Phi, psi and omega in degrees: 000334181302129180094344180288145176249120180262138177060026184053028187215321189252109179270115182290124184248329178196155176275132181242342180196161177212139176236193182292325185246347185211167177235138179252131180239154170271135182221145176271122173283108185290338178281320185256355180055048177222161177268136176236167171258136179238117180266120184247127176293134180300145185304323183294345179255356189293340179252005178271108186302318181297314180292320178298319177297319179295321179298315179291323177297322177301312181297317180294320182294314183288330183297334181267359179268145177221111182201144180301337182262010179236130180291151178277144174267127181258327187197159174224139181205167177215140172198138179049046181063019174253119181249132186214157176236126178261127183222169178303133175267124179243116180282137178152198181278152174283162177300322178300318179293321179295315181295319181296324181287000000 
């Protein structure tokens, strides 16, 4: 995925996290010249309708929340069986690192 451009806008620059169903990348928004986080559903789940619906529901649920401790959702997209959520990139420690400390 590194180097791929999603939505003719988000250039994937590095992998920053991985979970059970998705991978989060740092991406340069070519239109706004800022870094965002892009959460990409893993390929093995891209054709599973139930998981795909949950992924989209997650984006919709978070998009309506506004709180200093919740990242903003900027965009949601799909192309070539790649489903992604674009959100605010926050530089710092992961929750796992904070808990461990």
